[in-house]
C-alpha positions as CSV (number, residue, x, y, z in Angstrom):
1,M,-13.7,55.2,-91.2
2,E,-12.8,56.5,-88.1
3,F,-13.6,54.7,-84.5
4,Y,-13.1,57.6,-83.0
5,P,-15.6,60.2,-85.3
6,E,-16.0,63.5,-83.4
7,I,-18.5,64.6,-81.2
8,I,-22.3,65.6,-82.7
9,A,-24.6,66.8,-80.0
10,F,-23.8,68.2,-76.1
11,E,-19.5,68.3,-76.4
12,G,-18.6,68.4,-72.6
13,T,-21.4,66.6,-71.1
14,P,-21.4,62.8,-69.9
15,F,-23.9,62.7,-72.6
16,A,-21.7,63.5,-75.7
17,L,-22.9,62.2,-79.1
18,N,-21.0,60.7,-81.9
19,R,-22.0,58.7,-85.4
20,I,-21.2,55.7,-83.2
21,M,-23.6,56.6,-80.8
22,L,-26.4,57.3,-82.6
23,I,-25.7,54.6,-84.8
24,R,-26.3,52.5,-81.0
25,L,-29.9,54.6,-79.8
26,L,-31.2,53.5,-83.9
27,V,-30.7,49.8,-82.9
28,V,-32.0,50.2,-79.9
29,S,-35.1,51.9,-80.3
30,L,-35.8,49.2,-84.0
31,L,-35.1,47.1,-81.1
32,L,-37.8,48.0,-78.9
33,I,-40.1,49.0,-81.8
34,L,-39.5,45.2,-82.9
35,F,-39.9,43.7,-79.6
36,Y,-43.0,45.5,-79.2
37,L,-44.7,44.6,-82.5
38,W,-43.6,41.3,-81.5
39,T,-45.7,41.1,-78.4
40,R,-48.5,42.9,-79.8
41,S,-48.7,40.2,-82.2
42,F,-48.3,37.5,-80.1
43,Q,-51.3,39.0,-77.6
44,K,-53.5,39.5,-80.6
45,A,-52.7,35.7,-81.9
46,S,-53.8,34.8,-78.2
47,R,-56.7,36.2,-77.8
48,N,-58.5,35.5,-81.3
49,Q,-56.9,31.8,-80.7
50,S,-55.5,31.9,-84.5
51,F,-53.5,29.0,-85.6
52,V,-52.1,30.7,-88.3
53,P,-49.1,32.9,-87.6
54,T,-48.9,35.7,-90.0
55,K,-44.9,35.9,-91.3
56,F,-44.1,38.4,-88.8
57,Q,-45.6,36.8,-85.9
58,L,-43.1,33.3,-87.3
59,M,-40.4,35.2,-87.8
60,G,-40.7,35.9,-84.0
61,E,-41.1,33.0,-83.1
62,I,-38.5,31.2,-84.7
63,S,-35.6,33.9,-83.8
64,L,-37.0,33.8,-80.0
65,N,-37.8,30.1,-79.8
66,F,-33.7,30.1,-80.9
67,V,-32.6,32.2,-78.4
68,R,-35.1,29.9,-75.8
69,T,-34.1,26.4,-77.2
70,G,-31.1,26.7,-78.5
71,I,-29.6,28.3,-76.0
72,A,-31.1,28.7,-72.6
73,H,-32.8,25.4,-72.3
74,G,-29.8,23.4,-74.2
75,Q,-27.8,25.0,-71.3
76,L,-29.3,25.1,-68.6
77,G,-32.4,23.0,-68.5
78,K,-36.0,24.5,-68.7
79,V,-36.6,26.1,-65.2
80,D,-33.4,28.0,-65.1
81,G,-33.1,28.3,-68.4
82,D,-36.7,30.9,-68.2
83,R,-35.5,31.8,-65.6
84,F,-32.4,33.9,-67.1
85,L,-34.3,34.2,-70.4
86,P,-35.0,37.8,-70.4
87,L,-31.2,38.5,-70.2
88,L,-29.9,35.6,-72.6
89,T,-32.4,37.1,-75.2
90,T,-32.0,40.9,-75.0
91,I,-28.2,40.7,-74.9
92,F,-27.9,38.2,-78.1
93,F,-30.4,40.9,-79.8
94,T,-28.4,43.6,-78.7
95,V,-24.9,41.8,-80.3
96,L,-26.9,40.9,-83.5
97,G,-28.2,44.4,-83.8
98,M,-25.4,46.1,-82.7
99,N,-23.3,44.1,-85.8
100,I,-24.8,43.9,-88.5
101,T,-24.7,47.8,-88.9
102,G,-21.2,47.3,-90.0
103,I,-22.7,46.1,-93.6
104,I,-25.5,48.3,-94.1
105,P,-25.3,52.1,-96.6
106,G,-25.1,55.0,-94.7
107,L,-23.9,52.9,-91.0
108,N,-21.1,51.3,-92.6
109,I,-20.0,50.4,-89.2
110,S,-20.9,48.1,-86.2
111,A,-21.7,49.9,-82.6
112,S,-19.8,46.9,-81.2
113,S,-16.6,47.5,-82.8
114,V,-15.6,50.7,-79.9
115,I,-15.5,48.0,-76.5
116,G,-17.0,50.5,-74.3
117,L,-20.4,48.2,-74.8
118,P,-19.2,45.1,-75.4
119,I,-17.8,45.7,-71.9
120,V,-20.9,46.6,-70.8
121,L,-22.5,43.5,-72.2
122,A,-19.3,41.4,-70.6
123,V,-20.2,43.1,-67.1
124,A,-23.6,42.3,-67.4
125,A,-22.8,38.4,-68.3
126,Y,-20.3,38.8,-65.2
127,V,-22.4,40.0,-62.7
128,T,-25.2,37.8,-63.7
129,F,-22.9,34.7,-63.3
130,I,-21.9,35.6,-60.0
131,Y,-26.0,36.3,-58.7
132,A,-26.5,33.1,-59.9
133,G,-24.0,31.5,-57.8
134,M,-24.6,33.0,-55.0
135,K,-28.6,32.8,-55.0
136,K,-27.8,29.2,-54.9
137,H,-24.9,28.3,-53.4
138,G,-24.4,31.7,-50.7
139,M,-20.5,32.4,-50.3
140,S,-19.5,28.7,-50.8
141,F,-19.7,30.0,-54.5
142,F,-17.1,32.1,-54.1
143,K,-14.6,29.3,-51.7
144,N,-15.8,26.3,-53.8
145,S,-15.0,28.2,-57.5
146,L,-11.2,29.0,-55.5
147,F,-10.8,26.0,-53.7
148,P,-12.4,22.5,-55.5
149,S,-12.4,19.9,-54.0
150,G,-10.2,17.4,-54.3
151,V,-6.6,19.4,-55.3
152,P,-4.3,18.8,-52.2
153,P,-3.8,21.6,-49.8
154,A,-0.2,22.3,-50.9
155,L,-1.4,22.8,-54.3
156,Y,-3.6,25.6,-54.1
157,V,-0.8,28.2,-53.8
158,M,-0.5,27.3,-57.5
159,V,-4.3,26.8,-58.1
160,T,-6.4,29.6,-56.2
161,P,-3.9,32.2,-58.2
162,I,-4.7,30.6,-61.3
163,E,-9.0,29.6,-60.9
164,F,-9.2,33.7,-59.6
165,L,-7.8,34.6,-62.9
166,S,-9.7,32.8,-65.1
167,T,-13.4,32.9,-63.9
168,F,-13.5,36.0,-62.1
169,I,-10.8,38.1,-64.9
170,L,-10.6,36.2,-68.0
171,R,-13.5,35.9,-68.5
172,P,-15.8,39.3,-68.8
173,V,-11.9,39.9,-70.2
174,T,-12.5,37.5,-72.9
175,L,-16.3,38.1,-73.9
176,A,-15.4,42.1,-74.4
177,L,-12.1,41.3,-75.8
178,R,-13.6,38.6,-78.5
179,L,-16.6,40.6,-79.7
180,T,-14.9,43.6,-80.3
181,M,-11.9,42.3,-82.0
182,N,-14.2,40.4,-84.0
183,M,-16.2,43.0,-85.8
184,V,-13.0,45.7,-86.1
185,A,-11.6,43.1,-87.9
186,G,-14.2,42.6,-90.4
187,H,-15.1,46.9,-90.7
188,L,-11.1,47.3,-91.5
189,L,-11.3,43.7,-94.0
190,L,-14.8,46.1,-95.9
191,V,-12.3,49.7,-95.2
192,L,-9.6,47.8,-97.4
193,C,-11.5,46.3,-100.2
194,F,-13.7,49.2,-100.7
195,G,-11.5,51.5,-100.8
196,A,-9.1,50.1,-103.0
197,T,-11.9,49.5,-105.3
198,Q,-12.6,53.1,-105.1
199,F,-8.8,54.1,-105.6
200,F,-8.9,51.8,-108.7
201,F,-11.9,52.8,-110.6
202,F,-11.6,56.5,-110.3
203,Y,-8.0,57.1,-109.5
204,A,-6.2,54.0,-111.2
205,D,-5.2,54.5,-115.0
206,G,-5.5,52.2,-117.7
207,F,-5.4,48.4,-117.0
208,F,-5.3,49.1,-113.4
209,K,-8.6,49.8,-113.2
210,F,-9.8,46.3,-113.8
211,F,-8.5,45.5,-110.3
212,G,-11.2,47.4,-109.1
213,I,-13.6,44.5,-110.3
214,G,-11.8,42.2,-108.1
215,T,-11.6,44.1,-104.9
216,F,-15.1,45.0,-105.2
217,I,-16.0,40.9,-105.8
218,F,-13.8,40.8,-103.2
219,G,-15.5,43.2,-101.0
220,F,-19.1,41.8,-101.3
221,A,-17.8,38.1,-100.5
222,F,-16.4,39.7,-96.7
223,T,-19.5,41.6,-96.5
224,L,-22.0,38.4,-96.8
225,F,-18.8,36.8,-94.6
226,E,-19.6,39.5,-92.0
227,I,-23.8,38.8,-92.4
228,L,-22.0,35.6,-91.0
229,V,-19.6,36.7,-88.4
230,S,-22.6,39.2,-86.7
231,F,-24.6,36.0,-86.4
232,L,-22.3,33.9,-84.6
233,Q,-20.6,36.7,-82.7
234,A,-24.2,37.2,-80.8
235,Y,-24.2,33.4,-81.2
236,V,-21.2,33.0,-79.3
237,F,-21.4,35.4,-77.0
238,T,-24.5,34.9,-75.4
239,L,-23.7,31.1,-75.7
240,L,-20.6,31.8,-73.2
241,T,-23.4,34.3,-71.0
242,T,-25.1,30.9,-70.6
243,V,-22.0,28.7,-69.6
244,Y,-20.5,30.7,-67.5
245,I,-24.4,30.3,-65.4
246,Q,-24.6,27.0,-66.0
247,L,-21.3,26.9,-64.1
248,A,-22.0,28.5,-61.5
249,L,-25.4,26.9,-60.8
250,A,-23.3,23.2,-61.1
251,D,-23.6,21.2,-58.1
252,E,-20.0,21.5,-57.2
253,H,-20.0,24.9,-55.9
């Protein structure tokens, strides 16, 4: 499977679409529909004062509460958690939706396995934690980040470049690279297993055809593992974004 497939539509324009871009548009459309239906079900239940949620409504409540209580409130507290909840919810479900396409037949590649999308999400996280720090601490956010208290002034010549690199450069870079590399590795494993299965079943001779059974089993196992990785990467990306915001809001800044 190619990570940079041929242009399908609007070639030569800024709106050029290839297969991965179409998958991304599909995922965004499905997420918008899903959240619209969840919102309608919540509003309907509120108007009717229904205490017995439907399975669809219950799925929405569990999913949204996982981000709200398990990530946002756990790191930022209730007030700040609810304040940044729209962004964190968007990041979590976007990453999860883009990741999971790697195991869907007919799509067969994670929409986050090309670095453009992870960079956009990392920039959103980067801008948000800087905004949070400046909103609470003003310009002293940068001063205290680069010149932490308790460090002897003579050591700032070493500490300040390290703090600048780790806080303002490595955070967004590692967010983007971690997500991309994990999804690329998973995709390559699945391609290897199922490509080998096709070879052994249809092109190998005699006894070697039985090796296709083993490669198929490994491919199926890696598919289940890829589902777990898709969820974990969405969780880790959202959690790290939340931690960075929490560090920017911390009192020492």
